[in-house]
C-alpha positions as a printed NumPy array, in Angstrom:
array([[-19.746, -11.753,  28.942],
       [-18.657, -14.819,  26.712],
       [-19.911, -18.435,  27.141],
       [-16.421, -19.443,  29.082],
       [-17.386, -16.815,  31.294],
       [-20.811, -17.523,  32.179],
       [-19.82 , -21.187,  32.589],
       [-17.433, -19.943,  35.125],
       [-18.812, -17.103,  36.505],
       [-16.12 , -14.686,  35.974],
       [-14.806, -12.607,  33.445],
       [-10.954, -13.325,  34.42 ],
       [ -9.684, -10.307,  35.973],
       [ -6.525,  -9.439,  38.104],
       [ -6.35 , -10.11 ,  41.5  ],
       [ -7.683,  -7.643,  43.698],
       [ -8.912,  -5.168,  41.322],
       [ -5.195,  -4.499,  40.473],
       [ -3.325,  -5.032,  36.759],
       [ -1.227,  -8.165,  36.741],
       [  2.143,  -6.269,  36.183],
       [  2.293,  -3.046,  37.178],
       [  3.016,  -0.073,  34.826],
       [  6.685,   0.344,  35.249],
       [  7.358,  -3.242,  35.273],
       [  7.118,  -3.153,  31.441],
       [ 10.487,  -4.073,  31.393],
       [  9.446,  -7.717,  31.999],
       [  8.7  ,  -8.242,  28.392],
       [ 11.398,  -6.987,  26.759],
       [ 10.014,  -7.597,  23.41 ],
       [  6.586,  -5.86 ,  23.852],
       [  8.473,  -2.784,  25.455],
       [ 10.647,  -2.253,  22.615],
       [  7.775,  -2.508,  20.165],
       [  5.833,  -0.346,  22.13 ],
       [  9.012,   2.365,  22.298],
       [ 10.124,   1.981,  18.647],
       [  6.315,   1.243,  16.84 ],
       [  3.615,   2.363,  19.71 ],
       [  1.33 ,   2.118,  16.276],
       [  1.85 ,  -1.533,  15.545],
       [  1.98 ,  -2.583,  19.225],
       [ -1.451,  -0.607,  19.693],
       [ -3.058,  -2.459,  16.462],
       [ -1.902,  -5.814,  17.825],
       [ -3.081,  -5.348,  21.485],
       [ -6.671,  -4.27 ,  20.026],
       [ -6.698,  -6.97 ,  17.25 ],
       [ -6.253,  -9.513,  20.463],
       [ -8.893,  -7.848,  22.299],
       [-11.207,  -7.773,  19.621],
       [-10.587, -11.784,  19.133],
       [-11.07 , -12.227,  22.819],
       [-14.177, -10.227,  23.124],
       [-15.808, -12.162,  19.838],
       [-14.518, -15.757,  20.507],
       [-14.099, -16.209,  23.986],
       [-10.382, -17.533,  23.14 ],
       [ -6.91 , -16.419,  22.739],
       [ -6.157, -15.388,  19.226],
       [ -4.215, -18.01 ,  17.513],
       [ -2.167, -15.368,  15.697],
       [ -1.071, -13.179,  18.955],
       [ -2.232,  -9.891,  17.304],
       [ -0.902, -10.633,  13.937],
       [  1.638,  -8.878,  12.33 ],
       [  0.433,  -5.539,  13.748],
       [  0.22 ,  -3.676,  10.57 ],
       [ -3.531,  -3.215,   9.744],
       [ -6.332,  -0.127,   9.59 ],
       [ -5.573,   0.196,  13.546],
       [ -1.921,   0.772,  12.978],
       [ -2.338,   3.267,  10.098],
       [ -4.74 ,   5.029,  11.841],
       [ -2.64 ,   5.243,  15.067],
       [  0.301,   6.034,  13.149],
       [ -1.534,   8.994,  10.893],
       [ -2.528,  10.336,  14.491],
       [  0.777,  10.18 ,  15.951],
       [  2.618,  11.739,  13.191],
       [ -0.255,  14.412,  12.827],
       [  0.347,  16.349,  16.417],
       [  0.793,  13.38 ,  18.701],
       [ -2.789,  12.294,  19.013],
       [ -2.515,   8.106,  18.623],
       [ -2.817,   8.437,  22.524],
       [ -6.896,   8.988,  22.095],
       [ -7.352,   5.911,  20.544],
       [ -5.385,   3.813,  23.377],
       [ -7.374,   4.917,  26.15 ],
       [-10.739,   3.552,  25.395],
       [ -8.95 ,  -0.091,  24.549],
       [ -7.23 ,   0.361,  27.966],
       [-10.825,   0.943,  29.577],
       [-12.218,  -2.183,  27.831],
       [ -9.329,  -4.235,  28.969],
       [ -9.816,  -2.983,  32.603],
       [-13.445,  -3.51 ,  32.206],
       [-13.271,  -6.943,  31.365],
       [-10.846,  -7.678,  33.715],
       [-12.576,  -5.826,  36.815],
       [ -9.562,  -3.655,  37.294],
       [ -9.873,  -0.687,  39.238],
       [ -9.353,   2.643,  37.656],
       [-11.013,   5.279,  35.547],
       [-11.252,   7.314,  32.466],
       [ -9.34 ,   9.957,  33.58 ],
       [ -6.449,   8.127,  34.982],
       [ -6.744,   6.014,  31.353],
       [ -6.236,   8.937,  29.397],
       [ -3.29 ,  10.844,  31.619],
       [ -1.67 ,   7.038,  31.266],
       [ -2.241,   6.656,  27.52 ],
       [ -0.564,  10.498,  26.989],
       [  2.259,  10.307,  29.667],
       [  3.458,   6.582,  29.548],
       [  2.307,   5.26 ,  26.284],
       [  5.132,   2.185,  26.02 ],
       [  4.642,   1.207,  29.27 ],
       [  1.185,   1.501,  29.028],
       [  0.833,  -0.694,  26.053],
       [  3.151,  -3.364,  26.996],
       [  1.013,  -3.452,  30.68 ],
       [ -2.052,  -3.842,  28.455],
       [ -0.263,  -6.34 ,  26.583],
       [  0.681,  -8.399,  29.403],
       [ -3.072,  -8.336,  30.76 ],
       [ -4.205,  -9.595,  27.493],
       [ -1.528, -12.206,  27.99 ],
       [ -3.096, -13.192,  31.212],
       [ -6.31 , -13.268,  30.082],
       [ -5.436, -15.593,  27.008],
       [ -4.119, -17.906,  29.727],
       [ -7.024, -18.398,  31.358],
       [ -9.412, -18.524,  28.161],
       [-10.059, -21.848,  26.69 ],
       [ -7.918, -23.003,  24.204],
       [ -9.377, -23.541,  20.399],
       [ -9.409, -27.049,  21.119],
       [-11.663, -26.796,  24.4  ],
       [-14.282, -24.611,  22.475],
       [-17.312, -26.626,  21.241],
       [-17.797, -26.091,  17.736],
       [-21.459, -24.884,  16.834],
       [-23.927, -27.136,  15.922],
       [-24.685, -27.501,  12.212],
       [-27.106, -25.536,  10.95 ],
       [-30.442, -26.527,   9.698],
       [-30.585, -28.277,   6.067],
       [-27.055, -29.347,   6.357],
       [-24.926, -32.458,   7.103],
       [-22.853, -32.529,   9.846],
       [-19.397, -34.522,   9.692],
       [-19.466, -38.109,  10.967],
       [-18.013, -38.627,  14.445],
       [-14.825, -40.741,  15.352],
       [-15.061, -42.944,  17.613]])
């Protein structure tokens, strides 16, 4: 749990243990759905980057996942091209999102969803990350770390 979650007594979460958007409502976000259909590796990498940023900083990623071209994208692409194994990287990310958002489900369902419904699964995860990012404090609301000992702090404006 991050500091925001502890302060507010929650980890965010889909209402009633359900995903914010259904698996087959992926056309509600056509841009992400098209990316997930045409280049699932980039969609996976963007989701992974956004999730990592949320876990590390407790706020939304200002780059919204970046370009999607990174190590995760390359690894996913290689596994997908070499026998269609990219889905193996997807289900642990889905499990993490599910646990963070307190969504009901299990590893078997995560595996099946990643294998059989890759574009819909990636779009659903992206939309769930959107929901969590909207609930997370913005960069401006986060209290900066106090200066380390031995360093001077910047003067405060009044």
